[in-house]
N, C-alpha and C positions, 0 to 999 in steps of 0.2 A: 414453676420450675423452669430453668435454662437447660436447653438441649443443645450440646456441640454436634453439628453434622458436618463432616469431612466433605468438601467441595473444591472447583477449579474454575479459573477463568483465563481468559488470553493475558489477564494482567495480575496475574500470580494465584497461588494455591491458599487456601484459607479454610478456617471453620466457620461455619454459620451459627450464630447464637440464636436459637429460637426460642421466642416465648410467647404463649398463647396463639401459636399458629401464625406467627409475625417473624419475620427475621429482625431481629433487635439491634445487632451488631455482627461483625465479623471479628476474627483474630486470625493472625498470619499461619501459616502452615509450620508447624514446630521445627521443620527440617530446613526452612528458609533463613538464612543468616543474613540477607539482605532484601527483606520485603519492601515492596513499593507501597505508594500512598493512595493508588487508586481503589483498592479493595474496599476502604473506607465509605466508597459511594453505593456500595452492594444495596444496603437496605432502602436507600433512598429509590432506587431505580425500580426494585421489585413492588414497592408500593406507592411509586409515584402516581400523582393525578392524571398523568397523561397517559396511564395504563387503557388499553381498549379493552371493554368489559363484554363485549359480545358482538358477533357479527353485524355489518353495516354495509348498506348500498348507498350509493351515491344518487340523490334525489333525481337529478337530470337525467341519469342513465335509466333509472326506472321508467322515465316519461319520454324514452327514447332517442334522449340527446347522446349520442355516441360519437362516433368518426367527427373530427373537427371542432368538437366543445371543449372549450377550455375546461380544465379540473383546478381543484384549490379553492374555489369559491362557494360552491354549493354545501347546503347542508347534507347530513348524513341520516339515513333512515334505517332503525334497527330492524333486522330481520331474526328468525330462528335459525337454528344450524341445520335443520333438515331442507328449509328453503335456500341456505346459503350453499350448500354441497350440491343441490340440485341445479342453480344457477351456474356454477362455477361448470360442472360436469357437462351441462348443455351449452356453454359457451366453447369449452373445448371440443366437444363433438361436432357442433355447427361447423367451426372454424377448420377443423382438419379434415371434415368432408367437403367443405365447400371451396377451399382454397388450398389444402394440404398442410402438413404439418410443418413446412417453413414457415407459415404464415404465424406460427406460434412463436414467441421469443421467450424462453426462458432464460431471463437475464440474470438475477439472484447475485450478482456479484458483491463479494462483501466476506467480511471475517465471521459474520454469525457466532454460533457457540464454539467453544473450546472442545466440547464434546464430540466424538469421532462417530459417533451413531446419529445423534439428534443434530446432525450438521444440515442446516436447512438447504444451503443451496444442493448438497448432494442428494438431499430427500427428494428435492423439488425434479433435479434432472432425472433422477431414479424414476420417479413418477412420470415424466414426460416422455423418459426412453421406452417406458412400458407402453404408452399409449401411441409409440409410432415416431417419437422423436420431436425435436424443435431446432430452432435456430438457435446455436449456443456462441460461447465466447472463447476466445484465444488470449493468452497471455494476462497482465493484470496491470493496474495503474501504478504499482510501486515501482517497478523496473521493466516495462515491456520493451523499451527500445533496447536496453541491455540482453534480456533474456533471447531476443530474437537473432541479436548481433553474436553473441559469444560462441554458439554452436558453429558458426563460420570460421571464428578465429582461435579458438583453443578447444573446439570439438564437445563442450560441456557446458552446461551452466552451474556446476558445482562452485564456481568462483564467485557466484552471485548468492546463491541459496544454500551453500554448503554442502559436504563439510569443506570447510576452509582452512587453513593452516591455524593451529591452535594458539590461543594467547600464551600459553606458557611457552612455545617455542619463539613467539614473537619476544616476550619479557626475556628469555635467555640468550637470545642470539642476535636481535635488532639493536641497532645503536641510533637509528633515527626512524620516525612514524611520521610519514609524510602524508596528510590526511586532505584530501580535496573532499570539501563539506564537512570537514571536522569529525569529532566523535561525541556528538551529544549525549548529555548523560540521560536525558528524559525519554529517549527512545527506549532505553534499556528495561522499561518497566513492561514491555508488552512482548509475548511470544505467542505465534499462532500454534493452537493447540495446547497453550498452557505450558506453566514452567513450574517446578518443585522450588527452584531456587533463583534469585536474580544474580545470576553469574556475572552478567555483563560489568556491572557495578563491581563486582569482586574483582575482575580482571583489570578494569582502569585504574582501581587503587593500587595493585600490585605494579602496573605498568609505571605509573606515578612513582611509587617508592622505589623503582628500578633504576631511576633517574634517565630515562629513555628520553631523547630530545624529541619532542611532539610538535608539529607544525600544522597549524589550522588555519588553511587555505579556505576562507569563507568571509561573505560580507558581515558575519554574526561573529562576536567573541563570545557569546554564549555557548557556539557549537563546539566547546571543548569546556571542561570542567575546572574550578579554579585550581583543583589539586594537581593536575597535571601539568601546571606552570607551563603552558603550551606557548609557542610563538605564534601571534596572531599575525596573517598574512590578508589586510583585509582587500578582497578580490572583487571587480566588477561582475555583477552575476552573469552568469552565461558565457564568461571568457576562459574557463578552466582549459578548454584545449590549446588557446594561445599561448598560456603560461607553460602547459606541457611542452609544446613544440618549442619553445624558447630555451626550456631546460635542455631538451634534446640537441639543439643546435650547440649549446656550450659545451657539452659532452662531447659531442662528435667533432666539432672544430679544435677542440683540446686534445682529442685522441684517447679519450679516457674511456669509449664504449666497449663492451665486451664482446672483441670481435669473434672469439671461439665460440661463445654461446649463440650469437648472431648467425654465423656460418653454418653450425651443425643441428641447432634446434629452430630456425626461422627460416621462414620464406619470404620473398618479397622486400628485404631490406634495401636492397639496392634502389628499389623504387621509392620507398619512403625516405631513405637517405638523401635522395637528389631533391626530394619536395622539401626537407628539412632545411637543407643548404641552398635553396633557391634556384636548382639549377633546371627545373622545369618550368618554373613560373618567373623566373627572375627577382623573386622575393625571398632573400635567406631571412628565416624566421630567427631573427637576432633577439636578444632581449631588448634592444632599442626599439624593434617592430613592434615587439608585444606590449613595450610600457605604456604607449597610449591606450591601447585596447584594455588592457587588465587594471590599469592606475598601480602597478607594483614597478619599482624603480628597477633600472637594468642592473647595478650593481648588487641588490637583493637576489635577482634571479640568478644572477652568476654564481653568487655564493652558495646559494641553496644548490644549484646544478653540481658544484664540486663536492658537496657534501655527501649527497645521494651518490654520487659516481665513487666516492672513496671510503663511504662507510656503510656497513649491513643495514639496508633499508628496506621496511616494508612501506609500499605505496598502496595507500587505501583509498577508495572513492565510494561517497556515500550514496544509497539510491536515487536521492532526490538530484543530484547534478546530470542524471540523463532525462529527467522530466523538463526539458525545454526545449528550443529550436535546435533540431540537429543531434540530439541527445546522444547518438550513437557514437559521435565522434569523441567526446572527452573520455567514454568506457574504451574504445578501440586505442586511444592513446595513452591510456594508463597501462595498458597491457605491454604496449610498445615501450614505455618507459621502464617496465620491468624488465623486459628483454634487453633494452640498452644497456641497462646498469648490471644485468647478469646475475640478480638475485631470485630468478623464477626456479624452484624446486630445491632452494636450500632453505635449510630450517631458520624459520622466523622472518625471511625476506621474500621480495618478489612483488607480488600485487594480489589484491583481492577486492571486493565488493561488498558493503552491506555490514562491516564492523561499523556500530554506533546506529545502525537503521533500524535494529532490533535484537531485544535479548536473544542470546542463543548463538549467533554467529562467532566463530571461533571456539565455542565451548568444547572440551575435551569430550568426546562421547563416541562409544564404540556404534559400528554402522550395523544397528538392529531393526527389524521392523516395527511398526506400531500399529495399532488397532485401527483398521479404517473400514468404511462401509464404500462398496463399490456402487457408483451411479449406473453402471452397464455403458453399454454401447448406444451412441445416438445414430438411428437410422438413416437418418437425412444426411449425416455426413456435413451439414452446412455450421460455418463457425464465423464469427467475425471478429476481427482484433477488438478486444473490450472497450476501448476509447472510442470506437467509433459507431457507437449507439445513435447518435442524433443524426449522423451520415444516413445510416441505414433507414431510420424512420422519415428523413425528408425525401429520400433518393430511390424508391423502390425500382427495380431495375438496373439502377446505377451500378458501377464498377469500382472496386476497392482493389487498388493494386498493394499487396502485402507480399515480402518477403518472396519475390520471384513469382506470385500468384496472382490471379485476376478473380477477384470474388465477386459475384453478382449479388446485391442486397436483394432480399427477399420483401414483398409487399406484406409488411406487418399489421396483422388484423387483431392479436391477443397477445398482451403482454402478462407474464405471471414472473413476480419477484418474491424471493422469501430469503431473509437473512441478510441483506445488505441495503444499501440506500445511495441511489445514485444523485440523489440531492445533496449528498456529502462529497462523493467522488468524482461526479463529473465536472467539467467546464463550461462555462459560458451558459449558466443554468436558464437564462432568458430565451436565449435559442433553444436550449434544450427542452423549456417548456412549450413552445411553439410546437416543435416536433413530437415532443409527447401526448399533445392533443390529437394527433392523427390517428392512433390507435381507435379501434373501436370499443375494446374492452381491456380494463386493466385490474387485474386481480394481485392482492397484496397480502402475505401472512407477516404479521407484524405485532409484537406486544405493546407499542406505544403509537400513539399520535404524531409520528414524525412527519416531516414534509413528505415523503414517499406514500404513507398511508393517507394524508389530506389530499394526495393529487391521484387517488385509486378510485376504480368504480366498485369494486368488492372487496371488503375489508376483513379479513380472517383474523380473529384476536388468538394470538400464540402464547404459548408458556414462556417464562424465562428459564433460564438453566436450573433455578432452585426448585422448581416445580416438575422436574423429571429427574431420572437416573441417566446416569451416562458415565464415559471414560474419557479424561483427557490426557492426551499424548503428543509429543512433538518429535520430529527428527532431530530438533537442535538441543534436547533436554535429555536428563538422564533418569527422568521419573515418568512413571504412568500413575495416572492420578484418579481414585473413585470420586465421583460427582455424585453423591448420594442426595435423594429428592429431600429437602428440607421443609416445604409447607406443600400443602395441597394447591391445585390450580386456582388462581385467582379468578373470580367471577366465572365467566362461561370459558375461559381461555383452554385451548386444547393444544397439544403438542403437534407439529409437522407432521410427522408420522401418521398420527390418528387422523388427522385433516386428509391427507394425502390417499390412505389407505380407503377412507369412504368416498373420495372423489373416483378412485379407480374402481370401488365396489359398485358405483352406481355405472360405472362403463363397462363392467364386465369382467375385470382384470385383478381384481383384489389379491387373489393368492400368487399370481406372478409378481405383484409388487412386494408382498409382504413376505413371500416363500412361506408361509404359515408358521411365522415366526412372531411374539410379540416382542415387547420392549426388553424384557428380561431374557428371553431366549436369544435375542440378537446380540446382546451386550455379552453373554456367555460365547456365542458364536465367534463374535469379532475378537476377543481375547483369546480363545482356544487357538484361532487360527495364526494371531501373532506369536502366541506361546509356541506352537510348532516350530516357527521360524527362530525363536530364541534358543529351543532345544537344539535345533540344527547347528546354530553357531556355537554351542558347547557351554550355554548359559543356564543355570538351573533357577527355576521361577516356581512359586506358588501356583495351585490350581486356582481357578476363578473364584471359588469359595473363600480360600486363603487370602488372595488379594482382596476380595472385597471387604473381609472382616478386617484386614490390617489397614485399608485406605488409601495404600500407595505400595508402589513396587519401585525400588531404587537400583539403577543398575552402577556398577563400580567404573570409574573413570578408566580409560586406558593407561598403562604404565608409559608407554610412548608417545609423544606427542605426535600429531598428525601434521604432515606437510604435504601440501598441494603441489601435484606436478612433480613429485620426488623421484617416483620409478621412471618418469620421462625424462628428466634430467641425467639421472645415471644412465639411461640406455635408450634414447629416442628411437632406435630401430627395434629394440626388443619391447619397447613399452611405447609405441607411437600414439598420438593423439588422433582423436576422431574426426580429423580434418580430411579434404581430398590429398594432402601432401603428407599428413601424418605429422607435421609441425605445426608450430605457431604462425598463423598467416596474416604477416603484418601488411601484405596485399594480397587481397582475396581475388583469384579469377571468377569464382562463381558471383560476387556480389558485384565485380565489375561487369560481369556478362549480363545483370539484369538492366543496365543501361540507366540507372536512377542518377540523375543530376543532383539530387538532394543526400546522395551517400554513394559517392563514387568508391573506386576499388582500395584505397589506403585512408589512414585518417588525416583529414584536413581542417584548417581553419574557414569555418563559413560564419557571417555574420548573421546573428538572430536577426528574426524580424523584428521584435521588440525588445530592445536593450538601451542602455542608457547612451548609446551611439548612435542611434536610429534617430531619422528625421523625426517621428512620431514624439521624440523625448521634448521637442520644443513646445508641445501642447500638453503631454503628460509627462514631466519632468521625474516622476520618482519611480522607482524599480520596485514593484511588490513582490516578495517572498511570501509563498503561503506553505507554512511548515507544519509538521506533525504535531499535535497539541501535548502537552505535560500534563495536561489535567484531565484527560479522558483518551479513549481509543477510537480515533476518529472521532464520528459521530455519537459512538456510545458513551454513556455515563456523562451526557452533557446535562440532564437535568438533576445529577448528582451534586452532593456538597462539595467534592472538591472542585469540581468545574464552576460551579457557582460562585464559588469564593474568589475564583480568579478574575471574574467579569469586573469591568470597569464601567459603572454607572448602569449596570446589567446588560453591559455589550460585551462582545469579544475583544481584547486588548489589541491595539495595533502600536507597533515599536516604531519610533520614529528618532532621528539624531537631534541633538541641540539645536543645530545651525538651522535645519530644516523646520523643526517646530517654530524657531524663533522668527523665520521670515514669512511665516502664517499666522502667528499669534495663537500658538498653540502650547497649553501647557499640560502637564500630567493630571489627568482626571477629567479633563474635556471631552465631551461627546464630538466625535468629528464625521464628516461625510467623505468616504473614499470612493471615487467615481472614475469611470473613463466612457467611451462611447458604447460600451457593451453594459453597463449597469451601473448600479450604486450600492452601498451599503453603509450603516453607521456602524462606528466603532468606538471604542474606550482608548484614549491616548494616553501612552506610557513613554516618556520622554528618557533616553538612555544613551550613554556614552558608546555603548559596545556594538554599533552598527555604523556602516559604511555611510557617510554623506550620500545623497542621493538614492538612498534605499529605504523602504519601509517593510515591516514583515508581520505578519497576522497568521494566526494559527487556523487551521481548518477544522470543523467539525460543528461549529455553532449552527441549530439547527434552522434552516431556511424559514423566515418570518417575514412574508413581504406585507407592507402597509396595506396593500389592497390585493387580498388573496383571489387567486384566478386571472390576475392581470400579470402577463409578461412584461418585466420592464419595470415592475413596482418596486420600490426601495425596499431593500431588506433592512430591517430595522434592529435586528439582532447580531448581525456580522458575519455573514457567510462569504467568504472572499472569492468564490467560485461565481459569484453574479459578475465580477470582474475579469474572470481569467480567460484566454483564448482556447477554443475548440478546434485544434487542429492536429495533424499527426506530425511526430517528430522527422520522418520521411517516410518515403513508400517503402523502404525496407522494414521498419520496426513498427510506424503507425502507433507510438506511444504517444501519451499525454504530454503538452507543452505548459503546464501550469505556471513553471517557474518564469517564463518568457512573459512578462507582463508589465505594462506602464499605466501608472495613474496618476491622480492628483489628488491632494487631500485640503479641506477646509473646515474650520469650525463651525458646528451645527448651532445655528442661532434659534431656531424656531422652537417651540415646545417639544420636548423629545416624547415621541411614541411609546406606548407601551410593548413591552416583549409579551405576545400572547402564545407561543409556540409550545410551551410546556403545560398548558391546559388544552382539553379537549375542544375540537371545532363544535360549529353549531350541529345540534343533533334535533331533528325533527321526528315526532312520534309518526307513526304509521295511520 
């Protein structure tokens, strides 16, 4: 008999079809008119050979090989749960007593589960905070530079995270969509916290049908779907700021800027204007100046500038364009272009970030609370920028300059990770591996033998979402979704809440962690707390039992489209921004006061350290872009059928243009080696017309699979591009990752092709 169980994930809501205690298949949520393809991989990952069946400990760790010992090559020894809990509790207690709680790094950055209760990172931080705290993380890998910058410029991060101007307002009012980084369709399959409907795909199709002029400024044609009939402006990676400055120059030189808006709603325009015109540095930022930088002809830039100055325009920038050297600059200049053209606060125009980066940005939705578990307060108060993990591990006692602060790195002894995978997110993985070895103990909660689990000391098998009950909800979606348990926990897997409660029990604080609630009581409590907020907003909703029985809750969309900064535009004095001036800060006295030469007081063009115009391009002449995959969510689902079907010769595909491929004797289907001084990986070549010459592109998320496990610098045979990317901060302001500033070379692989082994368990040695 087949039983349908309602469930949800970051990649969509669905019914799990269960037969004989196994998830046999899935079907899309009935209310989703635009379901994605990724849900098809769910049965594969739940019952994958790579599932961790019981607790394990690295053999070398049991023998006393701790700090300085390389991870990844040792076999693992199975242990029972009682011993595993005692080992973890003992390490936490030893480290906090001997070195203080800041010596514990509660990393756990990652998407984890769509469920708001069984969210692994929140659960882990709640546990560690109950035990005295840890070193935590600020910002994220997705838009760290932007999220640090925007509060200085417009007083909020809403322009990045939402609520952003609604798609219906754009479709009804804009005539031009100028998209830096494009509007890729693939990213519309995912939404943090889950989504009841793939609305991004809907709105893109409606935008195409409405006849909006869409301009895709990207090295990749695929960053705009065919049905948008977008104009493709293939730009050199890392040069968006130069093009934006040239657009501004044309508008100002021809007197087309919105002088009234700049005078009443902005501060610092005089300084930025002087820079654009070359009055401060002797170099006018003309289209002719920008052309050899960007690769875009001056006449093209001039025509585009006149269009956005005279037609209602929404200027968008993908999250990806700030993941580069000096990534704050294109975001700051995007705001400036929105101000110069005068569209900010008007229906459907102005600027925003993240359209095309994730499902949900621009979705019509009332501003209502979502169920959420609190991690509590971190008593240590110590946080590092999320992408500075390697620096922290390498340089205990060193200083990180970030956003006007000086953060002293702790001496990390214990790392505990749950619900994330730094071997997907982080850059320069070979350097990271060497730093990772400095820890004395690494604990990981994980359902699968990912690279993270393989490089741990104590591995605790966690359940997948299908093996527990939860609630999915997102601030970007109109649905709250029941995630009912579909199957029993597989093998000896346990949910993170149960694991952490037992660790807290061993250390005498179980009741403080659990608040004497089990899973069912917590779900009811989180729902009831959110429901009180819904009721206060005048929205009637069923009680928990009614919601759980129905399987979902749907809020009606607002009747009036949301317009970002609408009140501010109408009256900047009655509704000022949360900036020092109350206005848009095109020049920031605060940022200028930090004295950072890599992020001055207004947006500027600074040459990236790695780009096609750099001296290093003589040796590594191809610019590598590492983009978010269409076939999985980051590294999640890599062992599923959708991801596996996309591989080329079992490796991650790498896109390369015809001329670059011909010069290297490469054809579609060839296994190739991509390399630079930081590392090398194999990939499967795909020759395509839709990529700028001199650029290659590869999705992130292929599980790291070193040819020689435990050896930093070993060839990744599967195709993880982060063995190639650089690990530096965007600037001392944002300290975001710079993965998109990366030069490489490619050659055909002529040796026997090594097997991909990472989707099977590592060596196991019986105790």
